[in-house]
C-alpha positions, 0 to 999 in steps of 0.5 A: 855538148848537146842543145839541151845542156847548152841551154842549161849552161847558158840560163846558169851562166844568166841567173849568175850574171846580176851577182857577177855585175854587182861584185864587179860594181860593188866590190872588184872595182872599188877594191883595185882602184885604191891598189893602183892608187896606192902606186901613184902620187894622186890627192884627188885633185890632180891626174895620178902619176906613177911613182912605183913603190914609193909610197909603201916604203914611205910608210914602212920605212925606218930611219935612224934619228939620234941613235933611234929607229924612228918609222917614216910614218908613226901614223901607219904603224898606229893604224896596223896596231889598231887593225891587229889588235881589232881582228883579234878582238873581234876573233876572240869574243865573237868565236869563242862565244859562239862555240859555247853557243851553239853548244848550249843551244844545240840541247833539246830543251823546250823553246830553244829555237826560240834562242837561236832566232834571237842571238841569230837576229843581229845578222841580219839587222840593218847596219845602220839600226845596229849602229844607231842603237849602239851609239846610244849606247856608249853614249858619254852623257846619257847613254844606256851603259853610263846610266846603269854604271851611275846607278850601281855606283850610286848604289854602292855608295848609298850602301857601303862606301859613303858610310866609310868615307870613302865614296866612289867616283862616277867614271863617266866614262866616253866609250866612244871619244875616248883613246882608251874604250873607242877600239873596245867599243868597236870590237864589242859591237862587232863581235855582237853582230857576227857571233849568230853567225858564228854560231851557225857555222860550228856544227855541233856540241862537243858532247857528239850530238848529230842534230845541227844547232839550227 
């Protein structure tokens, strides 16, 4: 290796060093430590005591009681099921719409770049700001979504259902507080934030346009 190439390699590694350090501090170490703690008996107040696979046996194991197969840790399986539903839901609500948007926004209509930018904004928006906005939308008493639903229900009652003696009851859905809707609310929020990125990933429309979607 020549002196100039060695200098160029050192400069390249120096440019990579800040990213590597931040990766180790904020991603690698926080990921490895919980993995280590999963093999210990650790409750934040005592020193970790290595127990091997006991924690995994307790979480994943089953026992027979009264002729029924009962999980040792039912909460773990509920959490695992919710995680799977969340992953599948986000995949369906973010990838499929992103493909359709990439196909539509790949046209050569005027001002199409404005629509592309608007759809991509959630990707670069602040996570905290987006969470606050969606909390306001999903708020149970005076949230935007429930306000719209109430207005639609009142309108239908005045126009149709009150006259026939069967008015619709306002559901007043507790989007983030009810176990029936909390997971769906999180899926919608995450999908909204990732559709723009997935849209950019798709190379072009099925029609075979040669120009990129953005």
